C-alpha positions as CSV (number, residue, x, y, z in Angstrom):
1,M,174.3,6.5,99.5
2,D,170.8,5.8,100.5
3,E,170.0,2.2,101.5
4,I,167.4,0.5,99.3
5,T,164.8,-1.2,101.5
6,P,163.7,-4.5,100.1
7,P,159.9,-4.8,99.5
8,H,158.0,-6.6,102.3
9,P,156.9,-10.0,101.2
10,R,153.2,-10.2,100.4
11,Q,151.2,-11.8,103.3
12,K,149.1,-14.7,102.2
13,G,145.6,-15.4,103.6
14,F,142.0,-16.2,102.7
15,T,140.0,-13.6,100.9
16,L,136.5,-12.7,102.0
17,I,135.1,-14.7,99.0
18,E,137.1,-17.8,99.9
19,M,135.9,-17.5,103.5
20,M,132.2,-17.2,102.5
21,L,132.6,-20.1,100.0
22,A,134.1,-22.3,102.8
23,I,131.3,-21.4,105.2
24,A,128.7,-22.2,102.5
25,I,130.3,-25.6,101.8
26,F,130.5,-26.4,105.5
27,A,126.8,-25.4,106.0
28,L,125.8,-27.5,103.0
29,L,127.7,-30.6,104.4
30,S,126.1,-30.0,107.9
31,L,122.7,-29.8,106.3
32,M,123.2,-33.1,104.4
33,A,124.6,-34.8,107.5
34,T,121.5,-33.6,109.5
35,Q,119.1,-34.9,106.9
36,I,120.9,-38.3,106.8
37,L,120.8,-38.5,110.5
38,R,117.1,-37.6,110.6
39,S,116.4,-40.2,107.9
40,I,118.3,-42.9,109.9
41,L,116.4,-42.0,113.1
42,Q,113.0,-42.1,111.3
43,T,113.8,-45.4,109.7
44,H,114.9,-46.8,113.1
45,Q,111.6,-45.5,114.7
46,R,109.5,-47.1,111.9
47,V,111.4,-50.4,112.4
48,Q,110.8,-50.3,116.1
49,D,107.1,-49.5,115.6
50,K,106.7,-52.3,113.1
51,T,108.5,-54.7,115.4
52,A,106.2,-53.7,118.3
53,E,103.1,-54.2,116.2
54,M,104.2,-57.6,115.0
55,A,105.1,-58.6,118.6
56,Q,101.6,-57.6,119.7
57,I,99.9,-59.5,116.9
58,Q,102.0,-62.6,117.7
59,L,101.2,-62.3,121.4
60,A,97.5,-62.1,120.7
61,L,97.5,-65.1,118.5
62,V,99.6,-67.1,120.9
63,Q,97.3,-66.3,123.8
64,M,94.3,-67.2,121.7
65,E,95.9,-70.5,120.6
66,R,96.8,-71.3,124.2
67,D,93.1,-70.8,125.3
68,I,91.4,-72.6,122.4
69,S,93.8,-75.6,122.2
70,Q,93.0,-76.4,125.8
71,A,89.2,-76.2,125.5
72,V,87.1,-78.7,127.4
73,V,83.5,-79.6,127.9
74,R,82.5,-80.4,131.4
75,P,80.1,-83.3,132.1
76,A,76.4,-82.4,132.1
77,T,74.7,-82.4,135.5
78,D,71.7,-84.0,133.8
79,E,72.7,-87.0,131.7
80,S,69.6,-86.6,129.5
81,R,70.7,-83.0,128.6
82,P,74.2,-82.3,127.2
83,N,76.3,-79.5,128.5
84,L,75.9,-76.7,125.9
85,A,77.4,-73.9,128.0
86,D,81.2,-74.6,127.7
87,F,81.7,-74.0,124.0
88,I,79.6,-71.3,122.4
89,V,80.1,-69.8,119.0
90,V,78.2,-66.7,117.8
91,K,78.3,-65.9,114.1
92,G,77.7,-62.4,112.7
93,V,79.5,-59.6,111.0
94,S,82.3,-60.6,113.3
95,D,82.4,-63.8,115.2
96,E,82.5,-64.5,118.9
97,I,83.7,-67.5,120.8
98,E,83.3,-68.4,124.4
99,L,84.9,-71.5,126.0
100,V,86.2,-73.2,129.1
101,H,89.9,-74.2,129.0
102,R,92.2,-76.2,131.2
103,H,95.5,-75.1,132.8
104,W,94.6,-71.7,134.1
105,A,97.9,-70.6,135.6
106,N,97.9,-70.5,139.4
107,P,101.6,-70.3,140.6
108,G,102.1,-72.1,143.8
109,A,98.3,-72.7,144.1
110,M,98.1,-69.4,145.9
111,L,94.6,-68.6,144.7
112,A,91.6,-70.6,145.9
113,R,90.1,-71.4,142.5
114,S,89.9,-74.0,139.8
115,S,92.4,-74.6,137.0
116,L,89.5,-74.1,134.6
117,E,89.0,-70.7,133.1
118,R,86.1,-69.4,131.0
119,V,87.2,-66.9,128.3
120,K,85.5,-65.1,125.5
121,Y,86.9,-63.4,122.4
122,R,84.9,-60.7,120.6
123,L,85.5,-57.7,118.3
124,R,84.2,-54.3,119.5
125,D,84.9,-51.0,117.8
126,G,88.1,-52.3,116.1
127,Q,89.3,-53.9,119.3
128,L,89.8,-57.6,119.7
129,Q,88.9,-58.2,123.3
130,R,89.5,-61.1,125.7
131,L,87.1,-61.5,128.5
132,S,88.1,-63.6,131.5
133,F,85.5,-64.8,134.0
134,P,86.5,-65.3,137.7
135,T,84.7,-68.7,137.6
136,P,83.3,-70.9,134.8
137,G,79.8,-70.1,135.9
138,A,80.2,-66.3,136.4
139,S,78.0,-63.8,134.5
140,L,79.2,-61.5,131.8
141,S,79.1,-58.5,134.1
142,Q,81.8,-60.1,136.3
143,A,84.2,-60.7,133.4
144,R,87.5,-58.8,133.2
145,M,88.0,-57.4,129.7
146,V,91.5,-56.9,128.2
147,P,92.1,-55.6,124.7
148,V,94.5,-57.9,123.0
149,L,94.7,-56.2,119.6
150,Q,93.8,-52.8,118.2
151,G,92.8,-51.7,114.7
152,V,91.1,-55.0,113.8
153,E,88.7,-54.9,110.9
154,G,87.4,-58.4,111.0
155,F,87.4,-61.5,113.2
156,Q,86.2,-64.8,111.6
157,L,86.2,-68.4,112.7
158,R,85.9,-71.7,110.8
159,F,85.7,-75.2,112.2
160,S,87.1,-78.5,111.1
161,Q,85.5,-81.9,111.8
162,G,86.3,-85.1,110.0
163,G,88.5,-83.3,107.4
164,A,85.7,-80.9,106.4
165,W,85.6,-77.2,107.1
166,Q,82.4,-75.3,108.1
167,N,81.7,-71.7,108.9
168,G,79.6,-72.4,112.0
169,W,79.6,-74.7,115.0
170,Y,76.4,-75.7,116.7
171,A,77.3,-79.0,118.5
172,S,78.4,-77.2,121.6
173,A,78.7,-80.5,123.6
174,V,81.3,-81.7,121.1
175,L,84.5,-79.8,120.3
176,P,85.8,-79.5,116.7
177,Q,89.1,-81.0,115.8
178,A,90.5,-77.6,114.7
179,I,89.6,-74.0,114.5
180,E,90.8,-71.5,111.8
181,V,91.1,-68.0,113.2
182,T,91.2,-65.1,110.7
183,V,92.1,-61.6,111.9
184,E,91.7,-58.7,109.4
185,L,94.2,-55.9,109.8
186,P,94.5,-52.9,107.5
187,K,98.3,-53.0,107.4
188,Y,98.8,-56.7,107.1
189,G,95.6,-58.0,105.4
190,S,94.2,-61.4,106.5
191,L,96.2,-63.3,109.1
192,R,95.1,-66.9,109.5
193,R,96.1,-69.4,112.1
194,I,94.8,-73.0,112.5
195,I,94.5,-74.2,116.1
196,L,94.3,-77.9,116.8
197,L,92.1,-79.0,119.7
198,A,92.7,-82.1,121.7
199,E,89.0,-83.0,122.2
200,Q,88.6,-83.4,125.9
201,V,85.6,-84.0,128.1
202,L,86.2,-83.8,131.9
């Protein structure tokens, strides 16, 4: 009697269609993950750029406040003629201010110079510039220019005396009580800071 061979059990596995479907799903999930990661990186970069911009703006305003708040007027060499050179304001499409201030940093008194520094702030080609003079009496050609803020559309000043604000300041021998600085930036609009001056005459 012939032996009856039992049928082989059917081998189970993935069909070609199932494999292709699994690959397609994996590719779709990978693409989604890549897009999410790219979005996170772009957002992180934008936040970093914004933080750097705000830090630069804050640094520029703090430096300007430090200079202006310590403004002084030196005594005139001729008592009949007031000193008009230590605080100069120029009005125009954008304003300029030039002044002498105290407390010019000189760590350890290593440099043979005064603690007084003449500085000038002006707007040129969208760049807010700070000019520092080696001595209070130095010429403009000797000044060291450092850009403190880029992409500036406007730089305006107002002056307070006796509780009243005015656009110009012509009494150069006398300091105002406060100065309002307005910087126009395309991304942030008008940024204003009021700087108080301790009126000082050396």
